[in-house]
BALUMLO-492399 format. One record per residue (C-alpha): residue in three letters; x negated, y negated, z negated. Coordinates in steps of 0.02 Angstrom, whole numbers, plus 32768, in hexadecimal, padded with zeros to 4 digits. Each point is the difference from the previous one (the first is absolute). Layout:
alaXYZ;...
# end
This chain:
met7F29860575BF;gly7FF07F90809B;asn7FCF808E8076;thr808680807FD6;val80AE801D8042;ser808980417F90;leu806C8095802D;ala80977F8E7FFA;asp7FB47F8C8081;gln7FDF80928075;asn80BA8025800B;lys802E7F4E8030;pro801B7FCF80B7;phe7F607F9A7FFD;lys7F5380397FCE;val7F8A7F927F9D;ala7F537FEA804D;ile7F7380347F8B;gly7FA97F6A7FB6;thr80817F858047;lys80B07FC77FDF;glu8037800B80B7;lys8088807A802F;ile7FE1806D8098;pro80A1802C805D;glu802C80B48026;pro7FE3803680B6;ser80BC80008022;gln800A7F487FD0;val7F717FC3806D;asp80227F8E8096;trp7F8680528078;asn80127F768083;asn7FAB7F897F88;ile7F71807B7FF0;trp7FE7803D80B2;lys7FFB7F53804F;pro7F707FB97F99;leu7FAB80AA8001;ser8006800380BE;val7FB67F518009;ile7F75802C7F88;thr7FDB80A2805E;gly80007FA680A6;leu7F877F7A7FC3;phe7F9080877FB8;leu7FFB805E80A5;val7FDD7F5F8062;phe7F6A7FD47F95;phe7FC780B67FF5;phe7FF7801280BD;leu7FC67F50802D;pro7F948017809D;leu7F797F877FC9;asp7F81805A806E;ser80657FD6809C;pro7FC17F628059;arg80AC7FE7804D;phe805780017F56;thr7F837F8C7FAC;gly80087F8E8099;ala80BE7FFE7FF5;val7FF77FD07F47;ile7F8C7F70802B;glu80757FCB808D;ser809380057F86;leu7FA67F8F7F85;ala7FC17F8F808D;leu80B07FEC8047;thr80437FD67F53;lys7F757F807FE6;trp80267FB280A9;tyr80BA7FFE7FD6;ala7FDE7FAB7F5A;gln7F907F7C8050;glu80677FDB809B;his80B5801C7FCF;val80227FF77F46;ile7FCE7F4B7FE2;leu80347FB580A8;cys809B80698025;leu8048805E7F6C;ile7FEF7F827F74;pro80577F748062;ala8085807F8031;phe8019802F7F48;phe801A7F497FD3;ile807E7FEB808E;ala805A809F7FCD;gly80077FC87F4A;ala80447F578037;ile808780538068;ala803580677F69;cys80067F647F93;phe803B7F70806C;val8067804C808D;ser80B180217FC6;gln804380AE8016;ala80997FB48053;ala7F937FB28088;val7FA980A58022;met80A6805C8006;lys80487F7B8075;tyr7F77800F8083;leu7FB680AD7FE4;gly8080805D7F97;ala805980A1802E;gly809F7F9E8023;ala7FB07F768068;lys80227FF180BA;lys7F8D8077805B;val7FC37F848082;leu7FD57F817F78;ala7FB2807E7F88;tyr7F92805B807C;gly7FD37F60805B;val7FC67FAD7F5F;ala7FA3809D7FC8;ser7FA2801C80A2;val7FD47F498019;ser7FC87FEB7F4B;gly7F918098800A;ser7FB27FD180A7;ile7FD67F4F7FC8;leu7F9580447F71;ala7F9B80728074;val7FB480607F6E;cys7FBB80B17FF2;ser806380977FC5;cys7FC77FE67F4C;thr80137F437FF0;val80B780098034;leu802980777F70;pro80117F827F70;leu80717F94806D;phe806880958033;ala801180397F4B;ser80367F547FC9;ile808D7FE9807F;trp803980B37FE2;lys800C7FE37F44;arg805D7F5D801D;gly808A805E8059;ala7FD2800B80B8;gly8056808A805F;leu7F99809A802B;gly800A7FE180BC;pro7FC67F4A7FFF;ala7F7B80287F7D;ile7FBB808C806E;ala80057F8D8098;phe7F987F827F9E;leu7F8A80897FC4;tyr7FDE803D80B0;ser7FFC7F59805A;gly7F7F7FAE7F8D;pro7F6A80668036;ala8043803E80A8;ile803C7F5E8053;asn7F5B7FA47FF5;val7FF17F83808F;leu7F427FF67FF9;ala7FEF80BE7FFB;ile807780158093;val7FA07F7F8067;leu7F5C80567FD5;thr804B80A88031;ala80347FBD80AA;arg7F547FB48022;val7F9880947FC7;leu806C80978027;gly80687FBC8090;phe809B7F97801D;gly80728097800C;ile7FD880497F55;gly80017F517FB3;met80B17FDE803F;ala803880AE7FCF;arg7FBE7FE37F51;ala805B7F597FF1;val80A780418040;gly7FF280A37FA1;ala7FD87FAC7F5A;ile80947F89800C;ile8078808C802E;phe7FB880737F79;ser801A7F837F74;ile80B97FEE8027;val802880B38033;ile7FA780517F6D;gly80557F867F8A;leu80AB80298049;ile7FE280BB7FF6;met7FC57FF27F4B;his809E7F9F7FD8;phe806A80888053;leu7FA6808F7FA7;phe801B7FB17F55;arg80A17FA28026;glu805B803C7F64;glu7F7D7FB17F90;glu80027F64806B;glu80BE7FF17FF7;ala7FF980137F43;lys7F7B7F797FF6;ala80687F8B806D;gln809B801B7F94;ala7F9E7FE07F61;ala7FB97F608049;gln80AF7FBB801B;his801D7FFD7F44;met7F5B7FB07FD2;pro80097F4F7FBA;glu7FA57F75805B;pro7F587FEE7FA6;glu7FC37F597FC1;val7F6B7FB9805E;glu7F7C7F877FC2;arg7FEE7F9A809F;pro80597FE580A7;leu7FE4806F8096;trp7F977F838061;gln7F807FF97F75;asn7FF180BE7FFE;val7FEC800180BD;ile7F6E7F867FF7;tyr7FB3805C7F6D;phe800480A98057;ala7FC87FB880A7;val7F657FB87FAD;met7FD280A87FB3;val8021805D80A2;phe7F8F7F898061;ile7F77801C7F7F;leu801180BB801D;ile80047FEE80BE;phe7F687F8F800F;ala7F99805A7F7B;thr801780A6805D;trp7FED7FBB80B1;gly7F8E807B8057;lys7F727FD28075;pro8038801680B5;ala7F9B8060807F;glu7FE37F65806B;ser7FAF7F607FC4;thr80747F8F8065;gly80BA7FE28003;leu80887FD77F80;trp7FDF80947F8C;ser7F487FD57FF6;ala80267F487FE0;ile8072802D7F70;tyr7F7D80777FBB;ser7F7F7F747FFE;ile806E7F987F8B;lys804F808E7F9C;trp7FAE7FD07F5B;leu80257F488018;met80B78028801A;thr7FFE80787F6C;gly7FB97F767F93;ile80817F81803B;phe809280737FD7;ala7FAF802F7F59;ala7FF87F467FD6;ile80B97FEF802E;leu802780927F8D;gly7FA37FA67F75;val806E7F66801A;leu809D806B7FFB;leu7FC7804F7F5D;ile7FF37F527FB3;val80A27FBA8045;trp807580957FF8;phe7FB380777F81;lys7FC87F817F7E;val7F4A80388001;lys7F8D7F7E7FB4;ala7FAD7F978086;phe7F5580027FAE;lys800180BF8003;val8026800480B9;ile7F787F7F8023;leu7F8480637F98;ala802680A48059;gly80047FAF80AC;gly7F5C7FA57FDE;ala7FA980A37FD5;val803D804E80A3;leu7FCB7F698067;val7F517FFC7FB4;leu7FE580B98023;ala80437FED80B1;leu7F837F748022;leu7F6D80577FAB;leu802280AA804F;pro80507FDD80AA;his7FCB80AA8044;glu804C805D7F6A;pro80B77FC98005;leu803380977F98;val7FAE7FB17F68;ala80687F61800B;phe809E8063802A;ser7FE680747F6B;thr7FE57F697F90;gly80A37FB98041;ile805C809F7FD0;ile7FB57FFD7F51;gly80307F497FF3;leu80B380258035;val800F80897F7E;trp7FBF7F897F7B;leu807A7F778035;ile809D80698001;thr7FD980647F62;thr7FD87F677F97;thr809F7FA58033;arg809C80347FA2;gly809F802D805C;glu8020804580AD;thr7F4980058033;glu7FE180847F79;thr809080658047;trp7FB47FED80AD;phe7F5A80487FC4;leu805180907FA1;ser8068802E8098;ser7F657FFD806E;trp7FA4806A7F81;asp808C80828002;phe7FEB801680BB;thr7F4380067FEE;lys7FFA808A7F7F;gln808380658060;ile7FAE7FF480AB;met7F457FE57FEB;pro7FD180AA7FB2;leu805F805E8087;leu7FAD7F9B808A;phe7F5180227FC1;ala802780B97FE8;gly8042800880B2;val7F6A7FA48049;leu7F8980777FA6;val805980988048;ala800D7FB380AE;gly7F467FD97FFF;leu7FD680AF7FC6;leu80658050808C;leu7FE57F888090;gly7F707F8E7FCE;arg7FEC7F4C8037;pro80147FC380B4;gly7F6A8044805E;ser7FD1807B7F75;glu802D80B17FD3;gly806580477F70;leu802D80B67FE0;ile8066800080A1;ser7F917FEE8098;ser80297F77807B;lys7FCF8077808E;trp808680797FC4;val807F7F727FFF;ser7FCB7FCA80B0;ser801280B18041;leu80B680097FC7;val803E7F5C804C;gly7FD4801980B6;gly808780098084;asn80B77FDA7FDF;ser8044809E7FB2;leu807B80037F6F;gly7F7680427F8F;ala7F877F768030;asn807F7F767FE2;leu803E804E7F5E;phe7F4F80157FBE;ala7FD57F4C802E;ser809B7FC37FA4;val7FDD80667F64;ala7F467FD57FFF;gly80287F488018;ala808180057F75;phe7F8180407F81;met7F6B7F978037;tyr7FE47F547FB5;phe7FF07F748080;ala7FD17F537FCA;thr804A7F798070;leu7FB4800680B0;thr7F8D80957FDB;glu80748079805A;val7FD17FB680AA;pro7F4480277FFF;ile802480AA7FB2;leu8077802A808C;gln7F877FBD8081;gly7F8280817FC3;leu8080808C7FFF;ile803B7FD680AF;gly7F4C80038039;ser7FF580B07FB6;gly8096803B8066;met809A7FC97F9F;gly809B7FF3806D;gln80677F618015;gly8099804D7FAE;pro7FA880377F60;ala7FA87F567FFC;leu80A87FA67FFB;ala8044807E7F81;leu7F6E7FDA7F8C;leu80177F448019;leu80B8800A7FD0;ala7FE880727F69;gly7F547FCC7FC0;pro80097F477FD2;ala80AB80157FAB;leu7FD180987F97;ser7F6C80427F9F;leu7FE480797F72;pro7FF07F727F7F;asn809B7FB18049;met806380A37FEF;leu7FD480157F49;val80407F527FD6;ile809E80118069;arg8029809F7FA1;ser7FED7FA67F59;val807C7F7C803D;leu808080648064;gly7FEB80B17FC0;thr7FCA809E805A;lys809B801D806C;lys80057F54804F;thr7F437FFC8017;val7FFF80A7805B;ala808F7FC6806E;tyr7FA57F5E802D;ile7F5B80578027;thr805980858068;leu805E7F7D8065;val7F617F9F8025;val7FA3809D8036;ile808E8042806C;met80207F5A8057;ala7F477FE2801C;thr7FEF80AE804B;ile80937FE98076;ser7FC47F538034;gly7F5380448021;met8042808B806F;ile806D7F888064;phe7F737F838016;gly7F8180878029;his807380468086;tyr7FFA7F5C8061;phe7F4F7FCC7FD0;ser7FA680A67FFF;his7F587FBC8039;asn7F7B7FD37F81;ile7FB07F557FF6;
# end
């Protein structure tokens, strides 16, 4: 009978489940770790949903803020910032030889050269803490040393010339200069300390690199330099933020940002034809569609830009050879990083809300903890800044409001040095690339150095603006 168990079966080390053919292990043979972990997750999710405070206006408001921040992030950053960065990262993984990365950024490279290249490369991009991640992941996977890679990771969002100028104009020359000097020093010092903390791994990587054969490359270095420069300029101009003043160089560049983006996109199209063997009629067809939409919808540049991205995907996926590899490499970075970023933005919005709005954590409570120049105030400002998400240039008006509510000069600088370079979404992705130990070390170094810098600055500039 199908639903009976024989006496012989009962004496065996496994029992037969009634009505099935599965064997149930004896209690002594069970791996309880594989049971308690999923059981804890299931129980935790049950308790979260069971006690959801849906009657609380603050909670429901925080949920709306979380979704609103994620919507804003998707509209303002994914298409203009992240997707171009994914394409650049994929291209680095495909077309930049590992030997070149090891030569200039490797663990065995000369320190002055490695950290100089890393900090300058990062500062030229002037991207936010999330956009720099695909680029950081790509150079790390190509063999960059931990120290130079960390210097690049920090310098990208922190050493932003436009943000530093805006800081000096809005918050004062002193804090603007302190931010500029502190960010440059941070990128190098934190990179050097990370290299020292994990020097055994770095030495092993350097020794392994000495025995690596020189990889074959498809085209000379000068062609790769032009190719990457074109894509970087597309990223820079597409993400060029509107300055506070309507006059001056920054405003002039902003007025022609989409023209410049289009020019460099057209150059990229030519390079695809000449160097990547993409059919000319395909490039003309895709470029024509972008141009028509740009002329028909001049006040909706995102439509034309999005069409350009779709066109680029079509061009490189329908051309056999290295362009397919380029797309697949870009896709690998996308599927690794994008889910973590959106999860982090959702949580950051839930806790802290959007700029000018409230999440679960009250902005008044934050303001009350960052007054004066105590160790606690600077430490709290560093930690809060590290977990908050700042889009490029948004940290300045946020700080202006906090300073108006009583924030001290020291904590303001601490937040400026920790905030733009770190965020909760940023941390999740860094952990997936470097692992927990290195991520914790990096975050701790940023927070500690930001705290110390804030206390020193606050001691000499204790007055509020």
